[in-house]
C-alpha positions as CSV (number, residue, x, y, z in Angstrom):
1,M,0.0,0.0,0.0
2,A,2.8,2.5,0.9
3,E,4.5,1.9,-2.4
4,A,1.4,2.7,-4.4
5,T,0.9,5.8,-2.3
6,D,4.6,6.8,-2.9
7,D,4.1,6.3,-6.6
8,R,1.0,8.4,-6.7
9,L,2.7,11.2,-4.7
10,R,5.7,11.1,-7.1
11,L,3.4,11.3,-10.1
12,L,1.5,14.2,-8.6
13,I,4.7,16.1,-7.9
14,E,6.0,15.5,-11.4
15,R,2.7,16.8,-12.9
16,I,3.0,19.9,-10.8
17,E,6.6,20.4,-11.9
18,R,5.6,20.1,-15.6
19,L,2.7,22.5,-15.1
20,E,5.0,25.0,-13.3
21,E,7.4,24.8,-16.3
22,E,4.5,25.4,-18.7
23,K,3.4,28.4,-16.5
24,K,6.9,29.8,-16.7
25,G,6.9,29.4,-20.5
26,I,3.6,31.2,-20.8
27,A,4.7,34.0,-18.5
28,D,7.8,34.5,-20.7
29,D,5.5,34.6,-23.8
30,V,3.3,37.2,-22.1
31,R,6.4,39.3,-21.2
32,D,7.4,39.1,-24.9
33,V,4.1,40.4,-26.0
34,Y,4.3,43.3,-23.6
35,A,7.8,44.1,-24.9
36,E,6.5,44.0,-28.5
37,A,3.6,46.3,-27.5
38,K,6.0,48.7,-25.8
39,A,8.4,48.7,-28.8
40,V,5.6,49.9,-31.1
41,G,4.6,52.7,-28.7
42,Y,1.8,51.3,-26.5
43,D,1.7,52.1,-22.8
44,T,2.0,48.6,-21.2
45,K,0.9,49.9,-17.8
46,I,-2.4,51.0,-19.3
47,M,-2.7,47.7,-21.2
48,R,-2.4,45.8,-18.0
49,Q,-5.2,47.9,-16.4
50,V,-7.4,47.3,-19.5
51,I,-6.8,43.6,-19.2
52,R,-7.8,43.7,-15.5
53,L,-10.9,45.6,-16.3
54,R,-11.9,43.2,-19.1
55,A,-11.6,40.3,-16.7
56,M,-14.1,41.8,-14.3
57,K,-17.8,41.3,-14.4
58,P,-19.6,44.4,-15.7
59,D,-21.3,45.2,-12.4
60,E,-18.0,44.8,-10.5
61,R,-16.2,47.1,-12.9
62,S,-19.0,49.7,-12.7
63,E,-18.9,49.6,-8.9
64,Q,-15.1,50.1,-8.9
65,E,-15.4,53.0,-11.3
66,T,-18.1,54.6,-9.1
67,I,-16.0,54.3,-6.0
68,L,-12.9,55.6,-7.8
69,E,-14.9,58.7,-9.0
70,M,-16.1,59.2,-5.4
71,Y,-12.5,59.0,-4.0
72,K,-11.2,61.4,-6.7
73,A,-14.0,63.9,-6.0
74,A,-13.3,63.7,-2.3
75,L,-9.6,64.4,-2.9
76,G,-10.2,67.1,-5.6
77,I,-8.6,65.1,-8.3
78,G,-9.8,65.2,-11.9
């Protein structure tokens, strides 16, 4: 029984290691795309904000924008 458990643990660890390698490769690819965008003149900081906004649900995004406007008004910004 212990040997089967040890084999399963080893397989799980190996899967995680492979996935971590894939994740690193994808992160490198994303970094390359941002570098390409910057090279042609796009503001990558704003691109990252747009990507975060697009990932949000519309009502969540609207709520954040409303709160941001309230904070800006309270501080006399914009």
